[in-house]
C-alpha positions, 0 to 999 in steps of 0.5 A, a space after each residue: 500500499 502507498 500514501 499518496 497525500 491527500 486525494 484532489 480528484 473529481 468525485 468521478 475518478 475517485 468512485 472509479 480509482 482513476 487518476 485524475 488530471 484536476 482540470 477546472 471546472 471539469 477534470 479531462 479524463 470525464 470530458 473525453 468520456 463524455 460524461 459529466 464531471 461532479 466537480 471536486 470537494 473542497 478542502 477541508 472534505 479532502 482526504 489521505 487515499 491509499 491503493 495498492 499499484 499494479 503494473 497492469 493498471 492503465 491509465 492515460 493522460 490527455 491534454 486539450 489544451 495549454 494551461 493558461 498558468 504556464 504564461 508567465 508574468 511577462 505573458 511569454 510562455 514558461 518553458 521550463 513548466 511545460 518541458 517538464 508538463 511534457 516529459 511527466 506526459 510522456 512518461 504516462 503515455 508511452 512508458 510501461 513501468 514494470 516493477 517485476 522484470 522477472 514477468 515483464 520486461 515494460 516498455 521504456 520501463 527504466 527511461 525516468 530513472 536513466 534521465 534523473 541519473 544522467 542530468 538535464 543536459 544529458 543527450 538522453 535527457 534533451 532527447 526525451 524533452 524532444 520527443 516529449 514536446 512533440 508529442 504535446 504539441 501534436 496533441 494540443 495542436 499548439 504551434 508554439 509547442 511543435 516549433 520549441 520541439 524542432 528546435 530542440 530536434 535540430 540542435 540535438 542532433 547536431 550535438 548528438 551526431 558529434 558525439 557518436 562519431 568521435 570514437 573517443 567515447 564508449 557507446 553506453 545505454 544512455 546513448 542507445 536510448 537517445 538513438 531510440 528516442 530521436 528514432 520513436 521522434 520521427 515515428 509519432 510525428 511524421 505522416 510523410 512516408 518520402 521522409 523516411 527520418 526513422 530509418 537513418 536512426 534505425 541503421 544507427 541503433 541496429 549498428 550499436 547493437 550488432 557490434 561488439 561495442 553493444 552495451 548489451 550482450 544480446 541473443 542470436 548476436 543482436 539479429 533481432 536488431 539488423 536493419 538491412 541484410 548486409 548486401 544493403 548495409 554495405 551499399 548504405 555506408 558507401 551512399 552515406 560515409 557519415 554513418 558512425 563507425 561503431 566498430 572502432 569504438 572500445 565497449 561500455 565498462 558498465 555493458 550488461 554481460 548476462 545474455 539477454 533476451 527482450 522477447 521471452 520470459 526471463 530464463 532463470 525463472 521459468 522454463 520457457 524458450 527463448 524466442 528470439 532466435 526463432 523470430 530471427 529465422 523468420 525474416 530471412 526464411 521469408 526474404 528467401 521464399 520472395 526469391 525463390 518464388 520470384 522464378 521457376 522454382 523447381 519442385 524440389 526447391 519449393 519442397 525445401 522452402 515449404 519444409 523450413 516453415 514446417 520446421 519454424 512453424 513448430 517451433 513457435 508451438 514450442 514457445 508457445 507451451 512452454 509460458 509461465 500463467 501470468 503471460 497467458 491471455 484471459 478472455 474477458 468478455 464477448 462482442 456479439 456479431 451485428 449486421 454485415 457492415 464493417 465494425 467500428 474499431 473494438 467491435 469485431 464480433 468474437 472473444 475480448 482478451 486481457 494481458 498482464 501489460 501491454 509488453 506481454 500483449 505486444 509480444 503475443 500479438 508479435 509471435 501471432 504476426 510471425 506463425 502468420 508469415 510462416 503459414 503465408 509461405 507455406 500456402 505460397 509454396 503449396 498454390 505453387 507446388 499444386 501446379 505439379 502433378 501428383 503434388 501433395 495436398 495441404 492440410 486443412 488444419 492450416 485454415 483453422 490456424 490461420 483463422 485462431 491467429 487472425 483472432 487472437 489478434 483482433 481480440 487482443 485490440 480492445 485491451 491494447 487501445 482502451 482507456 478502460 477495458 472493464 468500460 468498454 465491456 460494460 457498454 460494448 452491447 451500446 457500441 459506445 466509441 472506443 475511448 483511447 487509452 495510452 498511446 503507447 499501445 497504438 505504437 506497439 500494435 500498429 506494425 502488426 496491424 499493417 503487416 496482417 492487413 496485407 498478407 494473402 491469407 488474410 481475409 479482404 473483411 478482416 483487411 479493411 478492419 485492420 487498416 481502419 484500426 490504423 487510421 483510428 490509432 492515427 487520428 486518435 493517438 496521433 501517431 504519424 506512422 499509422 495514418 501512413 500505413 493506413 493507406 496502404 494495402 500492399 506489402 510494399 511498406 515491409 521494409 520501411 516497417 521493418 526498419 522502425 521494428 527495430 526502435 520499437 524492440 529497442 524500447 523493451 531494453 530498458 
């Protein structure tokens, strides 16, 4: 139990045990939920409140306007207050705190402590302020804040680039997270695909984590963080010689020396199989399949690829079977089917699942996405094989597997995107529009939605629904890349998404 001082929350937030922003005359949580705010207790009525803190509580803050208290006496904006407020908002919007790393790694869980230790003049603190201001400026549509963010961004790019290209100093965890935050800034802010500014940051993060100077000893040598294949990397370095030369940078003396896996339950506590290596084998197989199918492949070549995919599918099954109870999704409700029209976001007919926290939901959806990619490879090979005489028949169980994996992703959407899953279930019968939750949910879900929406094995109606979900994330959670992905109905952005996903994974390292 934690004593948090006198509660100044509005009466509705008190009754619902929700964090209140205490905006007068009506709190923003009530306003966004479209309910009448009953107001606040007087100072004499305030009482000290104790409550238990759970890591799976999701309490999204929203800011609709810039408070007038941010104006100094001379009428100018009080930037110190604005930037401090923006950082707090960013932590609440995008950090999934996990006090128990034996269960969940969270997302950017250690960022607040890292910044407090590094100090306000550190690059990582400046990067956090930059992305926080940019996010706040987008939510409030305040041009002054947006311009301030852009100014910080330009200055930080210069100073950070100089600090990492000298080669004099080791690459620290702070340097890695600075590069990650700069990349996430581009993912959140940009709605123009031609910009592609996140790619340079993704390549920098990839270069750090796959080099001998990496501050982490990652499973599979950091293969999950390879932004491009070796040939493409060499060509890119020739075209852009300004990329940092990490190979000549000495190792961080504080390097995390134990084998580190970001995509499995901790190996020391559970018997779970690490999924890092299985994930790392999936994309190369997908690319090899595309190369084989692009030409007149022999029957033997097709069977080799198909057998490799089936082996990978079996390996994924082993991971799922080894998970502890805390990682297993729980069915908490059902959305009943309506007419034949496309349902609004969150209301696809079927079960609704609940997870320990957004991190675990993200790993589950990444697992489902990867398995669907593998099943798509098997189906592609089968359709080519069936053009040969005396070919083998497809196992009909594969269609059931495709359906179950797709439903698993869809059933997680209300938990990942909504403000309050219980309130959503209570209103499911009325189809009340989904109230947006913490923005990190949209950030962690959007790449999975895009990939599944363009797979040939996905039903057309499901594809349209997932694109609607991406558009909803872009509009309601102000994530620019979701807007871009919602407008693409082909796999032409696969590489674009792969680069961006390097940055998403990197946020799980702290």
